[in-house]
C-alpha positions as CSV (number, residue, x, y, z in Angstrom):
1,M,0.4,-40.8,59.2
2,S,-0.4,-37.2,59.7
3,A,-3.9,-35.8,59.8
4,D,-3.3,-34.1,56.4
5,E,-2.4,-37.5,54.9
6,D,-5.5,-39.1,56.4
7,R,-7.7,-36.5,54.7
8,R,-6.0,-36.6,51.3
9,E,-8.3,-38.0,48.6
10,P,-6.8,-41.1,47.0
11,S,-5.7,-40.6,43.5
12,L,-6.8,-42.9,40.7
13,A,-3.4,-44.6,40.8
14,D,-3.9,-45.1,44.6
15,Q,-7.3,-46.7,44.0
16,V,-5.9,-49.0,41.3
17,Y,-3.0,-49.9,43.7
18,D,-5.4,-50.7,46.5
19,R,-7.7,-52.8,44.3
20,L,-4.7,-54.8,42.9
21,V,-3.4,-55.4,46.4
22,R,-6.9,-56.5,47.5
23,E,-7.1,-58.9,44.6
24,I,-3.7,-60.3,45.4
25,L,-4.8,-60.8,49.0
26,D,-8.0,-62.5,47.9
27,G,-6.1,-64.9,45.6
28,V,-7.5,-63.5,42.4
29,H,-3.9,-63.2,41.3
30,P,-1.9,-66.0,43.2
31,V,1.8,-65.8,43.8
32,N,3.8,-66.6,40.7
33,S,0.8,-65.9,38.4
34,R,0.9,-63.5,35.5
35,L,-1.2,-60.4,35.8
36,P,-3.6,-59.6,32.9
37,S,-2.1,-57.4,30.2
38,E,-1.9,-53.7,30.7
39,S,-4.6,-53.1,28.1
40,V,-6.9,-55.6,29.9
41,L,-6.2,-54.1,33.4
42,S,-6.7,-50.5,32.1
43,Q,-10.0,-51.4,30.6
44,S,-11.1,-53.3,33.7
45,F,-10.2,-50.5,36.0
46,G,-11.4,-47.7,33.6
47,V,-8.1,-45.8,33.8
48,S,-5.4,-44.8,31.3
49,R,-2.2,-46.8,30.9
50,P,-0.1,-44.1,32.6
51,I,-2.3,-44.3,35.7
52,L,-2.1,-48.1,35.7
53,R,1.6,-48.0,35.3
54,A,2.0,-45.7,38.2
55,A,0.1,-48.3,40.3
56,L,2.2,-51.1,39.0
57,S,5.3,-49.2,39.7
58,R,4.3,-48.9,43.4
59,L,3.6,-52.6,43.5
60,N,7.0,-53.3,42.0
61,D,8.7,-51.0,44.5
62,D,6.9,-52.8,47.3
63,G,8.1,-56.1,46.0
64,L,4.6,-57.5,45.5
65,V,4.8,-57.5,41.7
66,G,7.7,-57.9,39.3
67,S,8.0,-57.5,35.5
68,R,9.7,-59.9,33.0
69,R,10.8,-58.4,29.7
70,G,8.4,-59.4,27.0
71,S,6.3,-61.4,29.4
72,G,4.4,-58.9,31.5
73,H,3.9,-58.5,35.2
74,Y,3.9,-61.4,37.8
75,V,2.9,-61.6,41.4
76,I,6.0,-62.2,43.5
77,R,4.5,-62.3,47.1
78,R,1.4,-61.7,49.0
79,P,1.2,-59.5,52.2
80,D,0.0,-61.0,55.4
81,R,-3.8,-60.8,55.2
82,S,-3.9,-59.5,58.8
83,V,-2.1,-56.4,57.7
84,V,-5.2,-54.9,56.2
85,D,-7.0,-55.4,59.6
86,F,-4.7,-52.9,61.1
87,I,-3.8,-50.3,58.4
88,P,-5.2,-48.9,55.2
89,L,-3.8,-50.5,52.1
90,A,-2.3,-47.1,51.0
91,S,0.0,-47.2,54.1
92,I,1.8,-50.3,52.9
93,T,4.3,-48.3,50.8
94,D,5.0,-45.9,53.7
95,I,5.8,-48.8,56.1
96,Q,8.0,-50.4,53.5
97,R,10.0,-47.2,53.0
98,C,10.2,-46.7,56.8
99,Y,11.8,-50.1,57.2
100,E,14.2,-49.4,54.3
101,F,15.4,-46.3,56.1
102,R,15.6,-47.9,59.5
103,I,17.6,-50.9,58.2
104,D,20.3,-48.6,57.0
105,I,20.3,-46.1,59.9
106,E,19.8,-48.5,62.8
107,S,22.3,-51.0,61.5
108,A,25.0,-48.4,61.5
109,A,23.8,-47.2,65.0
110,A,24.1,-50.8,66.3
111,A,27.7,-51.0,65.1
112,W,28.7,-47.7,66.8
113,A,26.8,-48.8,69.9
114,A,28.9,-51.9,70.1
115,Q,32.1,-49.9,70.0
116,R,31.0,-47.2,72.5
117,R,28.6,-48.8,74.9
118,D,29.3,-48.6,78.6
119,Q,27.9,-50.6,81.5
120,S,24.9,-48.3,82.0
121,D,24.0,-48.9,78.3
122,I,24.2,-52.6,78.8
123,D,22.1,-52.5,81.9
124,R,19.3,-50.5,80.1
125,L,19.4,-52.9,77.2
126,E,19.3,-56.0,79.4
127,E,16.3,-54.6,81.3
128,G,14.6,-53.7,78.0
129,H,15.1,-57.3,76.7
130,K,13.7,-58.7,79.9
131,R,10.6,-56.4,79.7
132,M,9.9,-57.4,76.1
133,A,9.9,-61.0,77.1
134,E,7.5,-60.3,79.9
135,A,5.3,-58.3,77.5
136,Y,5.1,-61.2,75.0
137,A,4.4,-63.7,77.8
138,A,1.5,-61.5,79.0
139,K,0.3,-61.2,75.3
140,A,0.8,-57.4,75.6
141,L,1.9,-55.3,72.6
142,G,4.8,-53.7,74.4
143,V,5.4,-51.1,71.7
144,D,6.8,-48.6,74.1
145,I,9.2,-51.1,75.5
146,D,10.4,-52.2,72.0
147,H,10.8,-48.6,70.9
148,E,12.8,-47.7,74.0
149,F,15.1,-50.7,73.4
150,H,15.9,-49.3,69.9
151,R,16.3,-45.8,71.2
152,N,18.7,-47.1,73.9
153,I,20.9,-48.6,71.2
154,A,21.0,-45.2,69.5
155,R,21.9,-43.6,72.9
156,A,24.7,-46.1,73.3
157,T,26.3,-44.7,70.1
158,K,27.1,-41.5,72.0
159,N,26.2,-39.7,68.8
160,A,23.3,-37.2,69.1
161,F,22.5,-37.4,65.4
162,Y,21.4,-41.1,65.7
163,I,19.2,-40.2,68.7
164,S,17.7,-37.2,66.9
165,V,16.8,-39.2,63.8
166,L,15.0,-41.9,65.8
167,E,13.2,-39.3,67.9
168,S,12.1,-37.4,64.8
169,L,10.6,-40.6,63.3
170,S,9.1,-41.8,66.6
171,S,5.4,-41.8,65.4
172,Q,6.2,-43.6,62.2
173,I,8.4,-46.2,63.9
174,Q,5.9,-46.9,66.6
175,F,3.1,-47.2,64.0
176,A,5.1,-49.9,62.2
177,M,6.1,-51.6,65.5
178,R,2.4,-51.7,66.6
179,L,1.5,-53.5,63.4
180,S,4.5,-55.9,63.5
181,R,4.0,-56.8,67.2
182,S,0.2,-57.2,66.7
183,L,0.9,-59.7,63.9
184,T,3.5,-61.5,66.0
185,L,1.0,-61.9,68.9
186,Q,-1.5,-63.5,66.5
187,A,1.1,-65.9,65.0
188,A,2.4,-69.2,66.3
189,P,4.7,-69.1,69.4
190,A,7.8,-69.8,67.2
191,R,7.5,-66.4,65.7
192,N,7.5,-64.7,69.1
193,E,10.6,-66.8,70.0
194,L,12.3,-65.8,66.8
195,V,11.8,-62.1,67.4
196,Q,13.2,-62.5,70.9
197,S,16.2,-64.4,69.7
198,E,16.9,-61.6,67.2
199,H,16.9,-59.0,70.0
200,R,19.1,-61.3,72.1
201,A,21.6,-61.7,69.2
202,L,21.7,-58.0,68.8
203,L,22.2,-57.4,72.5
204,D,24.9,-60.0,72.7
205,A,26.9,-58.5,69.8
206,I,26.7,-55.1,71.5
207,I,27.9,-56.5,74.8
208,A,30.8,-58.3,73.0
209,Q,31.7,-55.0,71.3
210,D,31.5,-56.8,67.9
211,A,30.5,-54.0,65.6
212,D,30.2,-56.2,62.5
213,A,28.0,-58.7,64.3
214,A,25.9,-55.9,65.8
215,R,25.4,-54.3,62.4
216,E,24.4,-57.7,60.9
217,A,22.1,-58.6,63.8
218,M,20.2,-55.3,63.5
219,R,19.9,-55.7,59.7
220,K,18.7,-59.2,60.1
221,H,16.1,-58.2,62.7
222,L,14.6,-55.3,60.8
223,T,14.7,-57.1,57.5
224,G,13.0,-60.1,59.2
225,A,10.3,-57.9,60.7
226,R,9.6,-56.4,57.3
227,N,9.6,-59.7,55.5
228,R,7.4,-61.5,58.0
229,M,4.8,-58.7,57.6
230,F,4.8,-58.7,53.8
231,D,5.5,-62.4,52.9
232,G,2.1,-63.6,54.0
233,G,3.1,-64.0,57.6
234,D,4.5,-67.5,57.1
235,S,8.2,-66.8,57.1
236,T,10.1,-67.6,60.3
237,D,13.6,-68.0,59.0
238,D,14.6,-64.5,57.9
């Protein structure tokens, strides 16, 4: 986030959003439970219904809450509690949107990389994969190593536009990577192994020049990273 974003006073909708996320995290509203009615929530938070609905809309966009016609709003999933140890609650939406964008852009980049990679690209990616494994073994974050691995895939496309996009989003991508890798280091070893296997599958598809497999491997990897962060940290099969 930029310095200007850090200094921005949270709106009433932001405050309601943050409080609802906190209540979901604390189990006040368990997964699959129905939220109180809009009138009850508006009165409880001391805000108008339009402000409450703006907060609920964000929760819906983030996949935390869903609505059922004539039945109200329900909690769909709970973020990993550790997320709030690393970021402000207001940043959750930004990270979600960053992953959405990356899934589309980097999946396409992986497909082009598979078609255009040369031996030097393979060597860089193999070295990057080895260094990520060493970082996990040493319980180091390795954000720079992970970020460079993804940038090297963009370079393998031989398309400057993919490289430029990832470079322009460098701070946002590294912010999300730092959070994701921090959570992975705290989790059971199986989660670490899963992340490494996702990187390996991606690399193998690029080496094999299988564009479809590379596209799917990148999509699976980034979707899995996002879901593990926002599904309570218990998912290891995405």
